[in-house]
N, C-alpha and C positions, 0 to 999 in steps of 0.2 A: 503494500501499500503504501502510495508517492504523497498523500493528501497531507496539505500545510494548514495548521490554522491562520487565522488573522492578528491572533493577540501573542504579545510576545514584549521582552523587556530584555534590553542589558546596557551592561556599563563598563567601560574599557578608562584607562588612565595611562600617562604619560607625562615623562620631564624630558629637559634639559639643563643646559647650566644656567639657565636665567628663570624660565616659567617651568610652570607644572599645568596640564590641563585634564582636564577629564569630558568624557562622552557620554550621554544619558541619550537611548531610543527606546521609545514607546511605541508600539502597536494595537490598535484596536480594530473590532470590525468596521468595514467601510463599504459602500456599492461598490466605488472603483478605489485608484491609489489617490491618496491625497497625503501632502507631507506639509508638515509646519517647520520653520528653520529658526532655533533662537541662537543668534550668534554675536558673541561682543562686539564692540566697537573694533576697528583693526583687522577684524576676521573675514569679515564679506564677501573677501576674494575667494573665501571654501566654499559657498553657497552653489557657486553652479557644480563643481565637482561632486559634492555629496548628494546633492539631487540629481545627477548621472548616475552615480553607483547605488542610488535607490532606484531607481528607476528600471536598471539593469536585473536588480535582484527581485522585486517582488511584483506582483500584478495586482492587487486588493490591498486593500486595509489602511485605515487614518494613521498615520506615523508621524511623532513629535518627536524633533531631535534638539539637543542644548549641547553646547561649549562655553567650560566654564574653566579660568583661564587667571591662575594666583602666579605671583612672582614667587620666586625662590629667594631671590636676593633682595633685601629690605631696604638694602640701602642707596635703591635706585633715586637720581634727581626728578625734584618734584617739576611739571610743567604746570603753566598756566594754557587753558583752552580758551584762547582769545574769542575766538568765534561764540561760545557762549558767554563768557564773561560781558561780551558787546551788545547781545540782547537782554540780559539784566539789566545794564544800564541804561537801555534805550525806554527798558520798559518803566525804568524808576525814574528818568527825567520826564516823562510823560506825564506819570502822576505828580510828580512836584509841582508841574506847573498848574495840572488841573485841579489841585488841592491846596489853597493858600494855608503855610506854617507847616506843610510835610517836609521833613528833612530829608536831605539825599543820603542814601547808604554811605556807610564810610568802606575802606577799601578792603578791613578786617573782615565784617560782616558779608562782603561781596565773595572772599574767595571763601568762605565757609557754606556757599550756595554747593548745592547738588552738580556735578559735572564741569563748575569751575576750576579746581584745582584738582589733577590727576599724574599719575606716576607718569614719567618723560620715558618717550618711546625708546627703544635701544636703535642704535643705529650698526644693523647687523649688517655685514658683507654679504654681496647677494648670494654668494655658494653656501653662505651659514642660512640667511634665511629660508634657502630650496630646501636646506636640510631641514629645520623644523619644518616647513610646509608638508615635505615628505615623511615626516614620522606619526604630524598628526592625524595626515591622512591616512597612515597605515593604524595608527589607534582606532579610527571612526572604520574602515573596514573589518577590524578583528570585531566592534561592537557589530556592525552587520551580520557577521558570521555567527556571533554568540545568539544575538534574535534571531537570525533564521533557522537555527539548531531548536531554539525554543519552539518557535512555531511548528516546526517538525516533527520533534517529539509529542507536543500536543495534539497536531495533525492526526500522528499514530494512533492517539487513544480515540479520537472521535470519530476516525475510521472503523476501529474496532466495534464500536457502539451502533454506529449506522450499519455495519454489517451483518451484525444482529438483528436490528429492527426490519434489515431487507428478508433475514430469513424467517425474521414473525411474520411477514405479509407474506412470503411464498407457502408457508404453513397452512395461513389462512384460507389462500385461493385454492391449495390442494382439498380443505376441508370442504368449500364451497363445491368442489367439481365431485367429491363423493357422496354428495347430498341425493336422498334418493329422488328427491324433485326434480335434482338437475338430468335426471336420466330420461331418454327422448320417449320412451312409452309412458313415463308418468307425466311427463309436458302433454304427447298426445291426448291422454283421459282427461286431464285435468282441461285442455282447451273443449273437448266435446261436451263435457260438462256445464262451461261457460256459454257455449252455442247453443245446446239446449235450453239453457237457462234463459239465454238474448229473444230466441223464439217464444219460448213462454210468455216473456214482458212484452214481446213488440212480435205478434201472430203474424201481423202484415207485412213484414221484413222483406223489401224485393233482394230478387238473388243477389245483386250487385252491390246492395247495401250490405248484405250478408257476407258478402264474400270480403268486401272491406274491412269489417268488423270484426270478421273472425281474422284477418291478417292481422291487424293490429293486436286481436288478444295473443298472437301468435311471437309477435317481436316482443312485447311485453314479459311475455314468459320464459325466453329463452336469455340466459345471459351469458352463453359462453362466450359470446363476441367482449364482451367486457374482462373476461375472465382471462382469454388469451390476449388482450393488450396488457392488463397488468403483469403477467408474465413477460411480455417483451420489453413493458418498463423495467423490470426487474432487473433484467440482461442486461439493459442499457446504463441503468445504474452500479452494477458491479463492474461494467466496464468502465464505467468513468472512474471507481474509486481505484482502480487497480491502472488508471492511466497516470504519466508523469505532469499533466496540463494541470493549470489552473481550470477546475471545474466549477466552480461554487457556484456559478452563474448559472451552466447548464443543468447542474442538479435542481437547484430552484424552481427554473421551469420545468421541468421532467416533475417536480411534485406537484406541480396544477395538472400535470398528466394523470399523478396518479390519484387525486382529489376527485378527477372529475369521473373517471372510471368508478371510484368507490360511492361517488354519488347516484351515478347512475344505477350500479347494484344495489342499493336501497330502495330507490325508487320502484323497481321491478321487482324487486322480492316481495313473494305471496307465500312464502313461509318463514315460520317465526325464528327458525335457525339461521337462513339465509341473511333475515335481516339482524339478527346476532353479529354474523361473521363481519355483514356492511359496516357495520356501529365499530365493531374491532379493529377493523381496515384503518377506519377513518382517524382514531384515536393513533395507531401507532405510524400512521402515515404524517398527521402532525407532528410528533414526537420528532419521525426523522427530518421532517422539514426545519425544526427549531435547528437541531444539528447542522442543518445544511448551511444554516446564515452564519458560521463561524470560520466555514472553512473558505479559504482562499480561490 
C-alpha cells in the first residue's frame, strides 16, 4: 500500500559560526496543495526554492512552514533600521502638528520602538553566504523528508483501516447475493403475485399498460445490476489503494458511486434482510468516505 496521509509535522535545526536556525513544517487536510511560508526579514530569497521543493514532493494538503533564526554570537553590532525610524518620525511630526502641546518623542524613546534597533547584518563573503544558504536549504529538505515519512506511516495505517472497510462491503454484497429473494425463481414468483394483485385492483387494465407495469415491477425487483456495480467499484478502490499515485480525489468520487448504488439497493429492497444489508452498506461506505478525506 502506497497511500499517504495529508497530516504531518517535522522540525529540523542547524547552525554555522554565526547563526542557528530551526525549520518547522506542518501539514493538514486540504482540497488541493496550499502553502504558507513565514520567513524572517533577510531570508525572503529562500521562499521560491522552498515552494518549489514542496510542490515537487506533495500533491495535496495545507502546509505551513516557518523559519526561526537566532544569532550564536551575542556581540554582534547593533544597527538602526532607518526606514522604520523615518516612518515613526513622520507619524510623530504629523500628530505634533495636529495636537497642540503634544511633545515630540525623544531619540531614546524612538530607538526603543519595535523594529528600529536590530542586530547588524553580517558582511558575509559571497562563498560563505552561498554555503549558509545551502546548509539552510538542506535542513529544509530534511524537514520535508521527515514529514513525508510521517505522512506515509499514517497513510499505511489508514490503508489498513480502509482495506478492512472494503472487505466489509464485499461481505455485505455477498450476503445480498445469497438471499433467497435474489434467486431468479423467487423473483419470478413474486412478480407473478404482484401482477395478479395489480389485475385484481384494476381489472380493466389494457395489455400494453399491464406490460409496462410488469416491466417496472421487474426492474425494481432485480438488484443484480446494483450489486455488480458495487463489486466493480470495490475492485477499483482496491486498485487505487495499491497505486503509487495521489488517489484521494479519485476515491472521494468513487465514494459517491458507492453511495448511489447503496441508495438504489435500499429503494428496491422488498425484503427486510436486504433492507438491513442496504443500511449496513450505507453506514460502512460513510466510514470509508471519512477516511478518504484524510489521504493525499
